[in-house]
N, C-alpha and C positions, 0 to 999 in steps of 0.2 A: 551658353558659351563655356563649356568645360575646357580646362587647360591642364589635363593630366597627361604629361609626356614623360614621366619618370618610369623606371623599370620596377614594377611591383614586386614586393617580397614574394619569394617563391616557396610554396609549400605543397605537400602532397594532398591531392583531393581525397576527402573521406568517402567511405562507402555510402552510396545513396545520393551523394552530392553531384551536381553537374559541374564539370570543369568551367572555369571562367571563360567567357567569350573573348577572343583576342580583339584588340582594337583595330581600327582601320590600318594604322601604321604597321601593326603586327601582322595582319593578313597580307598586306603588300609585301612585307619582308619575307614571309613564308613562301610566297609565290616566286620569289627571286632566288633565295639562298637554300642550300641543302637543309634537310631536316635535322642533321646533327648539330646545327648551329643553335637549335632551340631546345628548351627544357620540356620534359614530358610531365604534365601535371598528374597523370594517372600513376606513374611509378615514382615520381619525385626526383628523378634523375635530372641533374643540371646539364644544360647544353653547353657547347663550346664557348658561346659568347659570355655567358654568366661566369664560367670558370676563368676566362681570361680577364674579365673586368674585376673579379674578386682578387686576383693576383696583383692587379694594378693598384687598387685601393678601394676603400669603402665608399667614398663619394662617387667614384667612377661606376661602381656597381649599382648604387642606388639611383643616381641621376646622370647616366652617361651622355644624354643629349645636351644637358647643360654644360658638361665638361668639354664636349666636342665643340660647342658653340664658343665657349670661353677660350679654348685653345686656338680656334680659328681667328677670333678677334685679336688675340695676342700676336699671332703670326702676322696678321695684317698690320698691326701697329709696328712691328719690327720691319716689315717690308716698306712701309711709308717712311720710316726714319732712316733705315740703313740702305735702302735702294732708291726710292723715289727722290728723297732729299739729297742723296749723295751726288755731288755735281760732276764727278769725273766719268770719263768714258767717251767724250766727244769734244771736238774743238770748239763748238759753239755751246756754251753752258746753258743758255736759255732754251735752245732747241732740244738739247739733250734731255733736260728736265721735262719739257712739254711732251716729248715722245713717250715718257714713262708715266706721266701723271694722268692716268685714266680717271682716277678719283683724286680729289684734292688731298695733298700731302698733309694738310692741317686738319683733316677730318676729325680725328679724336679730340683735338683741342676745341673745336667749335661745338662738339657734342657735350662738353662739360658746361652746364648752364651757369655755374658760378663765374666762369671766365667771362662770358658775355655780359651777364647781369652786372657784375661789379665794375667792369670796364665802362659800360654805358652810364652807370651812376657816377663814377669818378670823373669821366670826361664830359658828362652832361650832354651826351650826343647819342644818336642812333648807331649801334654797332651791327654790321651786317650779319654777324654770326648769331645774333639773337634769334633769327629765323630757324637755324639748325637746332638751337637749344630748345625752342618751342616745339619742334617736331619730336625730339627725343622725349620731352616731358609728356607729349600727347601719347606716344607709344607706351610710356610707363603707366598710363591709365589702365591699360589692359595687362601689362606685365609689371606690377608694382615694384618700383625700385630695381627694375630689370637691368638698368645700366650697371649697377653695382655688382649684381650677381652674374651677369653674362658678358658684359662689354669691357668694363674698366681694366686696362692693362696693369695698373698699379695693384688692383685687387688680385690679379693673377700672380704677380711677383710676390705679393704677401702670402698667398697660398703656397707657393713654392718654398718660401722661407720657412713658413710654419711646418711644412712637411719635412724639409731637410734639416732644420735646426730647432725650431720651436718645440716640437713634440718630444725632443730628446733632452730638453732642459726643463726640469720640473721645479727647480728651486724657487722660482718667482711666480709660479702659477697661482691664480686666484681660484677659489672654489666656484663651481658652476652656479651656485645659488647666490653668490656675492654680487650685489649691485650697489655700488657706492655713489659718491658725488659725481663721478665722472660720466655717468650714463647719459647725461644731457649736455655734455661738453660741446658736442658738435653744433648744437643750436646756438650756444653762446659764442662760439668761434665764428659761425656764420654771421651773427649780428655784428660782431666786432669788425669783420671785413666790410660789411655794408655801411656801417657808420663811418669807418675810415674812408670809404669811397665817397660818401657824402661830403666829407671834408677835403676831398681832392687827392687822397693818397691811396694807391692800389696795393693791397696786401695779398691779393689772390695768388701771386707767384710763389709765395712762401708756403701756402697751405692747400691750395686747390689740387685735386688728385692728379689731373693730367699734366699740368706744368711741373709738378714734383717728379713724376716718372720720366717725362721728356728731358728735363734738365739732368737727371741722374744718368740717362742714356748718353747725353752729350759729354758728361765728365768721366764716364766709365767705359762705355762701349765705343764711342767715337774715337778716342785716342788709340784704342786697340785696332779699330778698323783702319785708321790712318796709318798706323805703324806697320800693319800687316800688308797693306796694299801699296803704300807710297814711301814708307820709311819712317822710322820713329823720329828722325831729325826734323820732320815737318810737323811734329806735334808741338803746338805753342806751349810756352811755360805756364805754370799754374800760379795762382795768387791766393790770397786768403779767402776770396769769394768762393773758389772751388772747394776749399776745406769746409766752409760753412754749409754749402749745399750738400756735400756728401755726408756731413754730420747730421743734417736734417733728414736725409734719406735713410741713414742708418738708424736714426731714432724712430722713424715710421716703421721700419721692419722690426726693430727691437721691441716695440710694444707687443709684438706677438709672443714674447716670453711670458707676458701676463695672461694672455688668453688669445685663442685663434682670432685672427682678423680684428684685433683690438682697435686698430686705427679705423677700420671701416665701420665697426659697431658704434664707437663712441666719440671719435675725434673728427673725422673727415667732414668739413663744411660742405663739400660738393654732395656728399651723401645726405646731409641734412636737408638740402633742397629737394632731393628725391623723396625723403621721408615726409616732408610737408606735402609733396605731390601725392603721396599715398592717401591723403584725405579724400581725393577724388577718384580713387581706385574703382574699377568695375569688376575686378576679380580678386579673390582672396583665399587664403588657406582656411579650411574649416575642419573640425573634428567631430566625428559621429559618436553616437552613444555606445558603440561597440568597443571603444577604446578600453584597454586593460591596464593602462598606466604603467607600461613597462619601462618608460623613460628613454627608450632608444632614440626617439625624435629629438629630445633635448640634447642628448650626447652628440648627435651628428650635426645639429644646426650650427652653421658658421657665423650667424649674425645675431645670436642671443635673441631670437624672435619668438621663442616659445615660453609661455608662462609656466608656473609651477603646476597648474591644472591642465596643461597641454594645449590650451587655447593660444591664440596668436596675438603677438604684439604687432598690430597691423602697420605701424609706422616703420618698423624695422625689417619686416619680411620682404625678401627679394624674389620670392617665388622660385627659389632654386630647386625646390621639390626633393631635396635630399631626404627630408623626413618621410615623405611618402614612400620612398623606396625601401625603408627599413621597418615600416610599420607591419607587424606580423598579422594584424587583424584587418588590414586594408581600411582603417578607420579615417584616414586623412584624404581629403579631396580638395581640389582647387577649382572652385566654381564661382559663379556670379555672387557678389556680396549680398544680394537679396535672397539667396537660397538658404532657408532656415530649416530644411527638412532633416529630421532624425539626428539632431545635434546633441553633443555632450553638454551637460549643464556646467556653466561657469561657476567656479568656486574661489579662485584666487582673487585677492584684493587688487584694486587698480594700482598701476605703477605710479611712482612719484612723477609729477609733471615738472617741467622746467620752472624754476622759482623766479619770483620778481627780483630778488636780490641778484640772482645770476644774470638776468637781463640787464639790470642797471650797471653791474660791474662790467659786463661785456661792452655796453655802450660807452662807458667811461674809458675803458681800455682802448677801444677803437679810436675815439676822439683824441685822447691824450697822445697816442702813438702818431696819429696823423699830424697833430699840431707840432709835436716835437720834431718830426721828420721835416716838415715844411720849414720850420725855423732854422734848423741846422743846414738844410739844403739851400735855402734862400741866402743865408749868409755866405756859404761857401761859393756860390755862383757869383754873387755880387763882388766878392773880393778876388775872384780868379782872374789871372791873366789870360789873354786869348789863347796862348799856346797850351794852357792847362785845361781848356774846355774840351769835352769829348767831341770827336768828329763822328757824327751819326751816319747811318747808311743813307744812300741816295733815296730821296722821296720821304724822308722822315718828316713828320708833322712838327710844329713848333715845340720847343723843349718841354714846357710844362704839360702840354697836351700829350706829348710823347710819353712822359713819365706816368701820366694817368691812363694810358692805353697799353703800354708795354707790360706783359704779364710774365716776363723773364722766363719764357718757356724754353728758349734755346734753339728753336726751329730754324731761325735765320742763320745761326752759326753753322749748323750742319749743312745747309744748302749753299753756303758761301765757299767758292773755290779758293784754295790757297790760304784759308783761314784769315782772310782780310778782317772780318768781323770777329772780335774777341770779347768775352764777357768782362765787364768792369769789376774791379774789386770795390774797396771802400773809398776810392778817390773822390767820389761824389756823395759819400755818406750812405746811409741805409737805402735812400730812395733810388740811388743809381746802381745799387748792387745787382749784378747779373744782366744789366742792360747792355746792348751791343754798342761798341765803338770801333771805329776803323783804326787799326794799328798799322800805319803806313811804314813803320820801320820793319815790319814783318813781311807785308805784301801790299800791293796796290789793287784797287778795285778794277776788275776786268771790264773792258769796254763792251764786251758781248754778253754780259750777265745781268739779269734783273731778278735773280732767284729770291733774294731776301724779301722783297715786297710781295712776291707771289705766294709765299708760304706763311706770311704773317697773318695770324687769325683774328686780329683786332683792329687792323688799320693803323697801328703805330708807324709802320712803314707802308707807304701807299703802294699798291700793285700797279706799277707803271709799265706801259708798253715800252719797247726798247728805244723808240725814237725819243720818248720823254725822258727816260732814264739817262740817256747819253748827254743831256744838257742840264740835268739837275745838279746844282752845285752843292757839294758836301763841305767845301772849305776853299781856301785860297793858299796857293804855294808862295812862300817867301824865300828869297836867297839870302843867306847870311853873308854880309859883305866882308866880315872879318875872316871867315874860314874857307869860303869857296876857293878852290885851288887856282883857277885862272885869275880871279879878282885879286887874290892875295899874291899873285905873281909867282906861284910855286911851280905849276906845270899846266899844260893844256888838258882840258877835260870837257867832254860834251855828252856824257852819258844821259843826263836828265833830258837834254834836247832830243836825243835819239829815241828815248822811251816815249816821250810825249808825241813825237811825230808818228811812231809806230802804232800808237793807240788811235791816231786820227784826230787828235785835239789841236796840235800845232799851237800850243799856248805858251811855248818858250822859244824865244828868238835869241840870236847872238848879237852882242855888241863888243867891239874891240876895245880892250883896255891895255894899259901899260905900253902904249905905242911909243916907239923911239923916234926921235927927230934927228934930222941931219944938221949940218952947221948953219944952214939958212933957216932952221926952225920948221922945216917941212916934215910931215910924218913919213917915215920909211915904210914902204909897202911891205905887207905881210909880217911886220914886226909886232910884238906884243902877243896877247892871247885873246881868243874869242870867249867872252864870258856870257853866261845865260841871263836873260832878262824875261821875267814872267809877264805875259799879257793878261791882266786881271780879268778882262771881259770874256776871255776864251777859256780860262782855267776853270775846271769843275771840281778840283780838289781830290782827284782820284788817288793821289799818293804814289803813282808809279815812279815818278821822278825821285821821290824821297826813298823809296824802296831800293832803287838801283844805287843811289849814292851811299846808302847805309851798308848795303851788302858788299860793295866793292871797296869804296874808299875808307869805310870804318872797319868792317869786319875782316875783309880779305887782305887789303894792302896796309891797313893800320896807318893811313895817312892823316886821318881825322879822329878826334875823340867822339864826335857826334856828327850826324848828317848835316851837310851845308845847305840843304834845301829842305824845308819842312812845310807841311800843310797845317794851317791854323783855322779854327772855327770862330764863330762869334758874329755879331751884327755886321752886315755889309760884306761878309765873307761867304755866306751860305744862303741857300734858298730853303726856307722851312715854311711850307704852305700846307694848310689843311685841305685845300682843293684848288682847282684851276690847272692851267697848262704851263709847264716849264718852257715848252717850245714857244708859246705865245709870249711869255715873259722875255725870252731872248729877242723876239721880233719887236717888242715894245722898246727894248734897249737899242735895237738897230734903228728904229724910226727916230729916236732921240739923237743918235749920232748923225743920221742923214740930215737932220736940221742944222747940224753944226759943221758938217764936213761933206766932201763929195761922196757919192754912193759907193765908188770903188773902195774907198778907205773904210766906209761903214761895213761893207760886206766882209772885209778882211778879218773882222772880229767874230764872225760866225763860224761854227764848225763846218767842215767841207760839205757834209750831207745836207746842210740847210741853206747854202748860199744861193741855190737856184730856185728857192721857194718864195 
């Protein structure tokens, strides 16, 4: 099984030599395209394809198929994020997303094995995306670390940064032969993430490749997309969490000032998993004895995978094949690992292996970070008032399990219409950073949308069918008796009731307050105000009522300093289940009410679409 798909170095055939035989792919191409596209080995004249690729760049010229595949995957990543996840374009958000989602929008996230593995360890449960991670690791047996070289969109962005900025700034560049303490950093970082996961804290969102690039897209590209298509006034305000995320992303790119793809070579813990997977490789790069030690392969290698004697660091090689395309003697081949024919003798000493001290330090760092975060988070939650607790998306699993499964990727924010879900800052400490919460002052959860659970790659938000989502409680609305306009006797207002009825929940009813009486003490008809009363058993905490009150009475009319109806989370106010049916939960509540009151009254507490079931 040879895997030579690079464009070989072009040279004129010497007298008496037979020109090299074209590959199957080359023969197929010659049968389709004009002869001017191809080089002439007899005269040494380069064809149109080679001339164009040389003008684009050296790596495009040496391994164009790899660059084409890499560009294709990057465009697919952009399409998933900017088109499939983008909720606008139809009146029914769920149906609109389904019509576009031919392939799961979270595909790239589930292909990152660190995402699935660390989530499964932290939550101590099976994560469905482990299957996809296993498939990509199996593929990488034949294309060692191929995810890093061909698929990873973060790697593509780093390549673009290195081309546009990194190669123009030489002040911080490390010498090619320099290999310091950092060369095994990715293994230590991987161990720290896994140890923290064993302690119940998920650090993957901070360092795993795909969450880092997805969150950067959310904070950089998504506001521009929102502003260009719907107006910049609809872009939510930033917090310190945004700044931290962008600083982390800038640091990932900035490492390229030291060396090309420095992050991918030495730091990325997702890459470390693939490097360990290279132990089971079936294919590898090999160097034949015809090598003339020209050093061109070392200069072009983006992963520091070539030793001083031009042999391969097999744990780092991604089979990008750039080196094969620049080898003037065609001494580099990509063949089964058990092919030892006509190989160059190895002379370089073995590379330094990860140290025991490094592993101990990584283990201690992961455990210490986890314990510190848990202590700080536990104290903050215990002391928090209900109105300070975050309102999670519908279908969210219990809070501790949610924090153990949420990888802070930002996919749910992009799929959420009207930016109902927004990333938390440091309100819940480090463990809550970048996790989703409902900002009902900004917008309410749409009754016809279940996008957030459908794009969540780890099950932190359950993928609920629409019937289940509509009865899943996120919180409970409370009316402020001191500030509500009709209750305070200031003026009539029924906006919260109208919004709730329009959504089909009918969870707010009217009660007449401030009724005037006549001389006999009898209430005067139509006097006073109709005030809202929340029916707790029907309210799902969507926040539409709070949104309307805040937008009109607080921001537009300036009648209130803060909204008079607000949704609060906490025990007894929300449904946080790891499994089971929310519809069945509502029917269980109905059966309890039937035992205590007539059936007609019990049915009145169900949403309209469940009353006949």
